[in-house]
C-alpha positions as CSV (number, residue, x, y, z in Angstrom):
1,M,13.9,18.2,7.6
2,S,11.0,15.9,6.6
3,N,9.0,16.3,3.4
4,R,6.6,13.5,4.2
5,S,3.0,13.8,2.9
6,S,-0.1,12.7,4.7
7,V,-1.6,9.8,2.7
8,T,-4.4,7.4,3.1
9,V,-4.1,3.7,2.4
10,V,-7.5,2.1,1.6
11,V,-7.7,-1.5,2.9
12,P,-10.1,-3.7,0.8
13,S,-12.8,-5.6,2.7
14,S,-11.0,-9.0,2.0
15,L,-8.0,-7.8,4.0
16,R,-9.7,-5.9,6.8
17,E,-9.6,-8.8,9.2
18,L,-5.8,-8.3,9.2
19,T,-6.1,-4.7,10.3
20,G,-8.5,-5.2,13.1
21,G,-11.4,-4.1,10.8
22,R,-9.9,-0.8,9.9
23,T,-10.8,0.4,6.4
24,R,-8.1,3.0,6.1
25,L,-4.6,3.6,7.4
26,Q,-3.2,7.1,7.8
27,L,0.5,7.4,7.0
28,Q,3.2,10.0,6.5
29,A,5.3,9.0,3.5
30,R,7.3,10.6,0.7
31,S,6.9,7.7,-1.7
32,V,4.9,4.5,-2.3
33,E,8.0,2.5,-1.2
34,E,8.1,4.4,2.1
35,A,4.4,3.9,2.7
36,L,4.7,0.1,2.0
37,A,7.7,0.0,4.4
38,Q,5.6,1.6,7.1
39,I,2.9,-1.1,6.5
40,R,5.5,-3.8,6.9
41,E,6.5,-2.4,10.3
42,S,3.2,-1.4,11.7
43,E,0.8,-4.0,10.3
44,P,2.5,-7.4,10.4
45,L,-0.6,-9.4,9.7
46,L,-1.4,-7.3,6.6
47,A,2.2,-7.3,5.6
48,G,2.3,-11.1,5.6
49,R,-0.4,-11.2,3.0
50,L,1.0,-8.3,0.9
51,F,4.7,-9.1,0.7
52,A,6.7,-12.1,-0.5
53,D,9.6,-13.4,1.6
54,G,12.0,-11.0,-0.2
55,G,10.0,-8.0,0.7
56,E,8.5,-7.3,-2.7
57,V,4.8,-6.8,-3.2
58,R,3.3,-10.2,-4.2
59,G,2.3,-10.6,-7.9
60,F,-1.4,-10.9,-7.1
61,I,-1.5,-7.6,-5.2
62,N,-2.0,-4.4,-7.1
63,V,-1.3,-1.0,-5.7
64,F,-2.9,2.1,-7.1
65,V,-2.1,5.8,-6.2
66,D,-5.0,8.1,-7.0
67,G,-6.4,5.5,-9.4
68,T,-3.2,4.8,-11.3
69,E,-1.6,1.3,-11.0
70,I,2.1,1.8,-10.0
71,R,3.7,-1.5,-10.6
72,H,5.5,-0.5,-13.8
73,L,6.1,3.2,-13.0
74,E,9.7,4.5,-12.6
75,P,10.6,5.2,-8.9
76,A,10.6,9.0,-9.5
77,C,6.9,8.7,-10.5
78,R,6.1,6.9,-7.2
79,E,6.4,10.0,-5.0
80,L,3.3,10.8,-3.0
81,R,1.6,14.2,-2.7
82,S,-0.2,15.2,0.5
83,G,-3.7,13.8,0.4
84,A,-2.8,11.0,-2.0
85,V,-4.9,7.8,-1.7
86,V,-3.1,4.5,-2.0
87,T,-5.4,1.6,-2.7
88,I,-4.5,-2.1,-2.3
89,V,-6.4,-4.4,-4.6
90,P,-5.8,-8.2,-4.4
91,S,-6.4,-9.9,-7.7
92,V,-9.4,-12.2,-7.9
93,A,-9.1,-15.5,-9.8
94,G,-11.9,-17.8,-10.6
95,G,-13.0,-20.3,-13.0
């Protein structure tokens, strides 16, 4: 019925105040998109920082799966295996 994988989302220190201090979120998801949708539903404060009004990941937020940046991967390559680690990395700008 469900082929969801157990995945871990790593929350960077700069965003932990939005998750009540949690460093990791444990999710059941088949794809990166499904994991992100679960974050939208279960973590509204974090979602407000990660997603634009249209629902897409903001341009300054990078998402990695097992160390690979996924922004330009085809949807078929965004499937998650059990034990995958999804890491959220906000870009840092300075001058």
